[in-house]
N, C-alpha and C positions, 0 to 999 in steps of 0.2 A: 385397433378395435378390441373391445373386451372379449369377443369371441375367440381371439387368438391368445389371450392371456393364459400363462401356464403357472405362474406363481403370484400369490398375493399375501403380503406380510404387513400387518398393522399391529404394532406393539406399543401400548401405552398412549394411544392416540384417539381412540373412539369411545363413545359412551352409549352406543346402541348397536346391537347385533342384528337388527332387522335388515335382511338382505334385500336390496332393491331388485326389481324385476330384471334389470340389466345385469347385475352381478350374478344372479342365479342362472343366467344364460351363458355363463363362461364355460362352454362345453369342453374346452381344452385344459381347464384348470387341473393341475397335478398336485399343487401344494397350497393349502389354505392355513395360514398361521395368524390367528387373532387371539393373542395371549397378553396377559398382564394389562388388561383394560378395565375401565370402570363400568362393568356390565351388571352390577348387582340388581337382582330382581328380574333380569332378562332370562328368557328361555332359549334353548337351542332351536333355531328356526327349521321348519320342515323343508325349506328350499334347499338345504344342504344336500338332501337326498337326490337332487337332480344332477349333482356333479359326479357322474359315473366314472370319470377318468381320474378322480382324486386318489392320490397315493398316500398323502400325508395330511392329517387334520389335527391341528394343535389349537385347543380352546382352553388351555389351563390358566389358572389364576385370574379368573374373570368375575368370580362371584355369581356364577350362573345358578339359576333355580329351576325347578320343575323336573320333568322326567326326560330320559333319552328317547327321542322319537323313533318309531319303528322304521322310518325311511332310511335310517343309518345303514340298514341292511342292503340298500341299493348301491352302496359304495364298494362294488365288487373288486375294484382295483386297489383298495386300501392296503397299505403295509403297516402304517403306524397311526394310531388314534390316541389322543391324549386329552381327557376331560378332567384331569386331576386338579385338586385344590379348588373345587367349586362347592356348591351346596345342592347338588343333584340328589333326588330321592327316587325311590321305587326300584323296579327290576330293570335289568338290562334286557331289551327286547330279544325274543327268540330269533328274529330276523337277522341278528348279528351273525348267525351261523352261516349265512350266505357268503361271508367274506372269508374264503378258505385260505387266502394267502397272507392273512394278517399275522404279523410277527411280534409287534409290540402293542400291548393294550394297557392303557392306564384308565381304568374304569372303576365302578363300584361293585355291582352285583351282576351275576350272569346266569342264564339258564339255557344258553345255546349249546350245540353239541358237536359241531364239526370244524372247530378251529385247530386243525391238525398241525399247522405250522407255528402256532403260538409258542414262544419261548419265555416270555416275561409276563407276569401278572402283578400289577402294582395297585393294590387296593387300600393303601395306608392313609391314615388321617381322614377318615370319613365317619359315617354313623351306622356302620353295618352292625346288625345284631345276630346274624346267622352266617355261618360259613357257606359260601356259594356251593350249591349242589353240583354245578358243572365241573368243579375241581376233580371229581371222581373220574370224569371222562378225559380231562386234559392232562392229568398228572404225568403220564409217560413222556410228554414233550417239554415240560417246564424245566427251565434252568434256574429261574428266580421266582419265588412266591413271597409277596410282602402283604401281610394282613394286619400289620401293626397299627396301634393307636386307633382302635375301633371300640365297639361295645359287644364284641363277640362273646356269646355264652355257650356253655355246654362242654362236652368232652372233645378232645382232639380226635377226629375220625381216623381210623386205621389206615386209610388210603392216602393220607396227607403226605406221607414220606415214602410211599411205595413207588419209587422212581429212581433209577440209577443215574439219570441225567441231572438231578437236582443238585445245585451248587450252593444256593443261598435260600434259607427258609427263615422268615421273620414273622412271628405272631405275638410279639411282646406288647404289653400295655393293653390287655383285653380282660375279659372275665372268664377265661377258660379254666376248667377244673378237671380233676381226675388224674389218671396216669398218663405218662408219655407212651404212646403206642409202640410196641416192640418192632413194628414194621420199619421204624427209623433205621434199623441196621442194614436195610437194603439200599440206602442212599450212599452208594460207594463213592460218589464224586463230591459229597457234601463237604463244604469248607466252613460254612457258618450256620449255626442253629441258635436262634435267639427266641426264647420263650419266657423271658423274665417279665415280672410285673403282671402275673396272672394268679390263679388260686390252685395251681397244680399240687397234687398230693400223691401219696403212694410210693411205690418202689421205682427206682430209676433203672432202666435196662442196662445191666453191666456190659452187655455185648456192644454197647456204643463205643467201647474202647477199640473195637475192631475197625472202626472207620479211620483209616490211616491218613486221610486227607483233611480230617476235621481240625481246624486251627482256632476256631472261636466257638465257645459254648457258654450261653448266658441263661441262667435259670432263676436267679434271685428275684425277690427276697425270700421266696418260699423255700422250704427245706424238703428235699426229696432224698431219702436214704438210698444208698447204693446197695444192691443185693447181687 
């Protein structure tokens, strides 16, 4: 019976994401993996919000459109959510803050506030034009932040590197400009900092040399003098 189903994996096999009434009643479902399917122009169905025991939700590489429904916040048991490599638009719903145990989040934009367990934020290869404001709240927990290959404009905010746990930061291939914030020197664990293919100018913080773990630094093609 579907009511006992705990895992559902459909990869490269379906052309519709519309969940049938029976599927949405899989009360025991813990993993739903519907990825790399031909779902272009489909939207994320609200029925997914009924799967309250769901721990892992993978909907990447489907060509999905529309916004992320607010009922995603009902997935209180979720550990991993992956909506990457789709065509989703709009804001991440504030209801996402109800998922306090979420550790891996592959989304676009966020305005929620209480994801205290989150360690990775992957927002690469989308159409973002603004740096998510929620980053200011989450930064102390992040180990990886990837904002690369978007349309981000403006200055790099000073809080973007104010985190001793940060290991990888990638914001390359955007439209960022201005200086690199001096707060980057507080990233004691930083291994990689990739800011290339932007419009950064000004003086480069020489104290960056104090980051003993830093092994990869990419800034080109723009020129930033060291002071």
